[in-house]
N, C-alpha and C positions, 0 to 999 in steps of 0.2 A: 631273374635268371641266374643272378650271382649265388644266390642261395641254392638254388637247384645243382651248382656246379659244386660247391662246396660241401653240399649232402652226397653227391654222387662221389667225390674224392674221398671223401671220408668213410663211405662203405666200402668202396674197391679196394682202398689201400688197407681198411680193416681186415677185410676176409683174405687178403693176399698174406697180410702180416701175422694172423691167425694159422695159417697154413704153415709157413715157414718155422714159427717157433713151436708148434704143435710137434714138429718131426725131430726136434732137439732131444726129447725124450720117449716119444710115442715107442720107439724100437726097442727101449729097455725091458719091457714086459714080453716081447716076443722073442727073446734070445733063447730061451729053453727050447722052443718050439722051432727056431731056425737050425739050433744045433743039431737036433733030431733029424730034421727034414733035409738039410744041406750037408750032414755028416760035418758039421764045423768043427774044428778045433778051438781051443780057449782063445788063442791069440788072434783067429779070424773073427770071433765073437767080439772082442775088444775092438777090432778094426772097423767092424761094422758100425760102434757108435762113433769112434774117433774119426773116420774118414769124414763124415759130414762135419763135426767140429773143426776139423783141420783146414778143409777148403773154405768153410764158410768163416772161419777168422781171418784167414790168410789174404782172402780176395775182397774183404769190405771195401778197402781204400779204393781198391781198382774199379770196383763197380759203382760206386759214387763217382769216380773221376770219368769214366766211359758215360754216365749218365750226364754230365756236364757237357761233355764233348758231342755226344750224338743225340742227345734229348733224353731228359728224363721219362718221359712217358715211353718212349721208345725203348729204352734199355729196361724199363721196368716189365714191359711186355715180352721183351726176350728174356729177361731173368725168370718170369713165370713160365715161359715156354721150356726153358732148358729145365727148371724146377718139376715141371709136371712130366715131361720125358724122363727124367730121372728116376721120378716116381714109379712110373710105368716099366722102367727097365727093371728097377728094384723088385717090383711085384712078380716079373716073370724071370727073375735071375735064377738060373738052373744048378747055379755054384755059388760057394762062399765068395769065392774070388770076383765073380761077376755082380754080386750083391755089393760087394766092397767098392767096387768101381762106381756102381750105379749111385751109391750114398755120396761119394765124392764129387758127383755130376750134382746131385740135388744141391749139396752145400755151395756149389759154385753158383747155381740160379738163386740160391736163398741169398747169397753174399750180393748180387745185383738187387734183388727186390727189397731186403731189409733197411738199407740206408735211403733208399729212394722213396719209400713209404713216408719217412719223416720229411723228407725234402719236398714232395708233392703235396704234403699238407701244409708245410710252411709257406709254400707259394700260393696255396689255396686260402688260408687263414692269415691275413696280416698282423704283425706285430701288436700287441694290446688287446687282440681277439681271439688267440690261438690256444687259450690255456685249457677251455672244454675240450677240444678236438684234440689236444696232446693228452688230456686225461683219458679219454675214450681210448684213444691209441695206444696209452699205457696199460690200460685194463685189459685190451684185448690181448697184448703182449703177455701179460701175466696169466690170462686164462689160458693161452696156449700151452705155456709151460706149465702150469697147473693140471691141465686136463689131458696132457700129455701120458703119463702114467695110467690113467683113470680109463680112457678111450683105448689104449694100446691093451690093457688087461680085459676090457670089455669085448674088445674085437677078437684077440686071439681067443678067448673063452667062448665066444658065439658062433665065430665063423673060421679064419684061419689067419696066420701073419701075414699072407698075402695081402689082405684087405686094409692092413694099416698104411699101405703103399697107394692101393688102388682107390681109396677115398679122395686123394688128391688131385686125381685126373679130372673126375667131372667139374671140380671147383676150379681148376686152372683153365679148362676148355670154355668155361662161361666167363671168368673175370677177364680174360687176356682182350676178346672181342669188344667187352662192354669198356675196357680200359680204352681202348682205341677209339671207340665212340664218345665216351664222356669226359675224358681227362683231356686238360690242355696242355699242349707241349711246351717246354720250356727248356732252356739252357743256363749254363752257368757261363761266368764272364770271361773264363778260361777256355777258348775252343781250340787249343793245342794240345795234343796228345804227350804228355811227359814221360815219355818212353824208359828213359833211365830211372826216373823217379819210380814208375810202376816196377820196373825189374828190381830195384833196390829193395822198395817197400816189400814186395811178394817174398823175396828171397829172406830178408831179415826176419819177418814176421814169420815165414815157413820154420825156419831154423829154431827160434825160440818155441813156437806151438808144438813142434814136432817133439824137442826134448821135454817138454812138459808132459805131453801125454805118453811119453815113453819112461819118464822118470820113476815111476812106483815099480816098474816091470823091471828095468836094468839097473835102478840104482841111480842115485844124483851124482855120485863120483864116477859113473861109468864114460869111457870115452865118447859114446855116442850122444849122451846127454850133456857133457861139457861142451864138445865141439858144438852142437847145436846151439846152446845158450850163449856161448861166448862168440862163436860164428856169427850168429844172429844179431846180437848186441853190437858186435862191430859193422855189420852191414848197414844196420839202422843208423849208426853214427855216420855211416857215410851218405845214408839217404838224408840225413839232417843238412849234412854239409853241401850236398848237391842242391838241395831245395833253398838254401841260403843263397846260392848263386845262379839258380835257375832262371831264365827271364819269364817262364812260364811255370811256375811249380804246380804240381798236383795237390799239395798242402803247403800253404804259405806259411813260415814259421814264424811271422809276425803274429797269428792268432795266439801263439802261446804265450805272446808278451801282455795279451789281455788277461786280466787277473779273473774275470768270471770264467772265461773258457777254460783257463789251465785249472782254476781249483775244481769248477764243475766237473771236468774229466778226471780230477784225481777223486772225488766223491763218488763216481761212477765206477773206477777201477776197485775202490775199496768195497762197494757194496757189493758188486758181483764176486769180488773174492771172498769176502765173509758169509754171505748168504748163501751162495750156490756150492761153495765147499761144504756148508754145514747141511743144506738139503740132501746134498749127495749121501751123508753117512746116516743122517737121520730118518731117510726115506727107508733106508737098509735095516733101522733098527727094528722097526714093526713087523718085518719079514724074517730076519735072522733069529732075533731074540724072543720077539712074542707070538712069532709063526703065524702071522697073518697072512694072506694069500696077496699078490701083487696087487690085485684090483682092490682089496680091502686095505691095504698098506696107502694106495694111491687114495683113498677116499678119506682116510685119515688126516692125509696131510693138507685137506681143502681148506681147513679154517685160516691156515699159512698161504699156501699159495694162491689161494682164490679170492683173498682179501683185496688185491688190487682191482679187480673188476667193480668192487663197489667204492673203495676210497679214491681211487686214482682220480675218476673224473670231478669229484670235489676238488681234489689237491691241485688239479689244473685250473680250475676257476680262480682259487684262492692264489694262484702263483702269478696271475695276472694282476692281482690287487694288493697283494701284501709283499710279491717279491718270492723269490727261489730259497734265499738263505735261510730263514727260519723254518721253513717246511722240510728242507733237506736235512738240516742239522737235527730237528726233532725226531724226523723219520730215522736217521742212523743211529740216534741215541735210543730210539726205541727197540731198535733191531739188536743194539748190542745189549741193551738191558734183558731182552727175551732170549737170548741165547747164553748170557750168563747165569739167568735162571735156571734154564735147562741145563746147561753145563755144570752146574754144582748141585743141582737136587735129582738128576734122573738116576734110577738103577734100573736094573733086569726086571723089576715086577711093578714099575711105577704105573698107576692105571691111567688109561689113554684120558679121563676127564682133568688130569693134572696137567695135560699138554695144552689144552683148548686156550686158556688164556694166553699163555706165552706164544702160542701160534698165531692168535688173533693180533696181538701186539707187534710180533714180528712182520706179520703180512701187512698191517696197517701202515708200518714204518717202510717197508718196501715200496708201498703205492704213495706214500708222502715225498718219494724219492724219484720214482719214474717220470713223472710229467714235469714237475719243477725242474729237473736237469735237463732234460730235453729243452724245455723253455729257455733256460739260462745259456744253453749252447747256441741255440738258433739266434737269440736276442743279442748275444755277443758278436755277431758278424753281420754284414750286410746282407740283404735279400738275395742277391745273386752268389753269394757266397755258401749258402745254406748247405750245397750238396758237399761241398768239400770238408764242412764242419761236421754234417751228421755222419759222413762216413770215418771221419777220424775218432768221433765219441763210440759208434758202433764197435769200431776196430779197439777201441781200447777197453771197452766194457767186456767183450768177447774174451779178450786175453786174460782180463781180471778174473772171469770165471774159471777158464783153463788154469790159470795159477792157484786159484782158490781150491779146486779139486785137488790139483797136484799136491801142493804142500800140507793141507788138511788130511789127505789120504796118508802122507806119509808120517805126519805126527802120529795118527791112528796106528800106523803098522808099526812104530818105533814103540809104542807104549802097550798096545793092544794087540787084537787080532780076532779070528774067526773061530778058534778052538774052543770058546766057550760062551756063553751069554755074559759071564763076569769078565772075560776078556776083552769082549767086544764093548762093553759100557766103559771099561777101564781106558780103552782108546778113544773112544767118544769123548769123555769129560775134556781131556786138556785139547783134542782137536777142536772142538767147539769154543772153548776158551779162546783160542788162538784167534778163530772167526769173530767174536765178541771184541777181542781188544783191536783188530784191524776196521771193525766198524766203528768203535769209540775213536780212533784215530780219523776217519772219515767225517766224523761229527765236528772235529776240530777243523779239519780242511774246509769244510761247508762254511765255517764262519769267516773265512778269508774271501767269500764271494760278495762282491759289492751290493749295498741296499738298493731296493728297487727304485728305479728312476721311471717316472710314469711317461708312457709312452702314447702317442695318440695313434689311432689306427692309421695305418699307411705310411708311418713316420718310419724313415729308415734308423736303424739302432745305432749308438754312438759305437765307436770301436774301443773308447776307454771309458767305460761306465764309470760314474763318480763313485768314490769311496765314501764309504761310511764314516 
C-alpha cells in the first residue's frame, strides 16, 4: 500500500512539475507568431514572458504557506486548476493584453504547484529514502526546461502558437482529480495565516523581481529600477524583522541559523544565476550568429539541458549515501569549468561539435546539484516544516535565475550587441565568464554544507547537523 502511494505521488507531482517548468520557456519560440497574430509591440512580447516569471517568483513563498495552512494536496489541486484555467485563457486570448494577464494567472498557479510538489514528495518519501525520488523530480524539472524551446518550436511550426497553451489543459484536467483520489492530505505545523508576512514577502519580492526584469530595458540607474531594488530590499528587511517576532511566522528565521539550509540556498542561488543567465545568451547564439531555426537551436542545447534527466536520478541516490556536499561542489565546479571553456574559446564560426563536451559537462553539473540541494534543504528541517523550507528554496532559486539573466544580459549589452556576429560573440565572452565565476563561488559555498549524517528511514532530521 505504501509503495502504491509513493508511486502515485511521484507520478502525479512529476506530471504537474513538468507542465509548469515547460511553460517557463515554451512561449519564447512562439513570440514571432504571437507578434503577427495579435499585432503585439515589442514591450508586449517582453511581458508575455515576464508576466509568468514575475507572478511565479513572487508568489512561491505564499503558495507554500497556504499549502501548510489549508492542506498541501488541496492547494496543489487549486494551483493546478488556476494554472489550467490560465492556460486556456492564454490559448483563447484575443489581444496581447489578455495574453499577458493569462500568463500572470499561469504563474500564480505554478507558484502553488512548484513548492508543493517537493513538499508532497518529502512527505511520501521519508528521510534516508527520498534521494531517488528527488533525483527523478530534478530530472523532470530539468527536462521541462530543456524541452520548452524544442516543444514550443515544434508546436508553432506544426500547428499554431495557441497549442503551446492548449496542451496543458487535458493534463491539468486529468492530474487534478487523480491527485484528489490518490494523494494523502497533510498540513504544516503552522495552521495560522501570517498575513503581514505574506504581504511583506510578496511586496518585497515583487519590487526586486520587477526591477530585474525591467533593468535592461530601462537601465540599472533608472528611477523605476532603483526604486524597485532598494524598496524591495527594504520591505524584505521588514519581512525578516516581522518574522523574528511573529508568533506564527510563515518562514522561521531560525532556518537560516542552520548551516546546511543557508549554504544550500546560497548554492541554489549561484547555480540558477550562472547557468540560466548563460543559457539565455547561448541559446540565442545558435539563432543570431549561426542562423539556425528556433527548433534547431533548441535541439542543439539538449546535450546541456537534457543531461539532468539522465544524471539527476543517480545523483539523488548518491546524495542519500555520500551526502549533498561533495555532489554539489563537484556539480558547480563542472558547470564553472564548462562555461569558462565556452567563454574563452567560442567564436562566430565555432562548429557545433566543439560545444558538445562542455555542454555535457555543464548539464551533468546541473544534475549533480538539483537533487542533492533539494535533499539537503529538506533534511535540514523537521518533516512538518518541509513546506516552508521548499517554498523558501524555490523562491531563492527563481530570484537567482532572474538576477542571472538580468546581470549577464547587462554585461553582454555593455560590451557587445546584436549588430553583427562578431559583436554578439564579443558580448557573450565576458557575460559567460561572469556566470562561470559565480558558479565557482557557489562551489566554495557548497563546501560549507555539513558532511553527511546517517539518517534512518522515518527519523526526524536534526536542526543543527554535525559539522565536518
